[in-house]
C-alpha positions, 0 to 999 in steps of 0.5 A, a space after each residue: 065175114 071174118 078176117 084173121 091176121 096173124 102177125 108179130 109186133 116185132 115184124 116190119 112187114 106186118 106193119 106194112 101189111 096192116 096199112 095195105 090191108 086197110 087200104 084194101 078194106 077201104 075199097 071193099 064194097 062189103 067192108 061194113 060186114 067184115 070183122 078183123 081179128 088180130 092173132 098172136 104170132 111170135 117170131 122169136 118166142 125164146 127172146 129175152 126181155 131185151 136183146 143186147 146189141 145194135 139192130 144192124 149188128 144182130 141182123 147181120 150176125 143172125 142171117 150171115 150178112 155183112 154189115 153193108 148188106 144189113 144196112 141195105 136191107 134196112 134202107 129198103 124196108 124203111 123206103 117201103 114203109 115210107 111209101 105206106 106213110 110209116 116211119 121206121 127207125 131201126 136205129 132206135 129199135 129195142 128188140 125183145 120179147 113180145 109175149 106180153 104185148 100180145 096179151 095186151 092186145 087180147 085185153 084191148 079186144 075185150 074193150 073193142 080196142 084191139 086194132 088201136 092197141 095193135 097199131 100203137 104197139 107196132 108204132 111204138 116198136 118200129 118207129 119210137 124205139 119203145 121196149 115192148 117187154 117193159 111193163 111200165 111201157 105197156 101200161 102207158 101205151 095201153 092207157 093211151 088207147 083207152 084201157 084202164 091203167 089198173 086193168 093193164 097192171 093186173 094183166 101184167 102182174 098175172 098170166 091172163 091171156 097167156 093161154 089165149 096167145 099160145 092157143 093162137 100160135 098153135 092154131 097158126 101151126 095147124 094152119 101151116 102158118 110159118 111166116 107173117 103177116 098171114 091173112 085168113 078169111 072165114 078159115 077157108 081162104 087166105 095167103 101170106 105176105 104184105 101184098 099190095 092193096 089190089 091183091 088183098 082186095 081181090 082176096 076179099 072179093 073172092 072170099 065174098 063171092 065164091 066158095 072156091 079157093 083163092 090163095 095169095 102167095 109169095 109176098 113179103 113176110 117175116 119168119 124165123 129165118 128172116 124178113 
């Protein structure tokens, strides 16, 4: 059984969703027969390498919030993450383009390190204040998970996997995916949102046991209009 997960490195709910899915998969009776594939999704494909301004100010300006509302939203997100064992540091976050980060995840997949690379990029972005568009940063993070430095440098010097990232984003559009995380099982059953582990476990069991649709909707996501 294949589970495809569309997500973005710059998506807080995607990191929470990853932890919750991992908890669900750990309880799934047939977990050894599940293949998990991370798919590319950019919340802001037109983002510059680094966006100017403080995260709170950008959040307030983009979504028409007051600064107080933006701070409250960040506190809530930080508390949700902490409950999953994650440390979100929006005060450190350096927003920017994630396209090359997605290409790096594809390179890691060739080495059987896709999940490790995805995890490292999410932590770097949301907890450590790393700039994911920076080539030297991506080289360092790739080497940390076991990728050859030369292979990462060659990737970033060219356009390898650029088409693969775009193809996955087009695939998301064809499947009606407009917000992330979105989970799709065997291209038949799925749902969007960082649902609690029990809901994701139900999705896995339904996909295994039945051919009838099992759709999980209404969870927390990040989309072009906000998180």
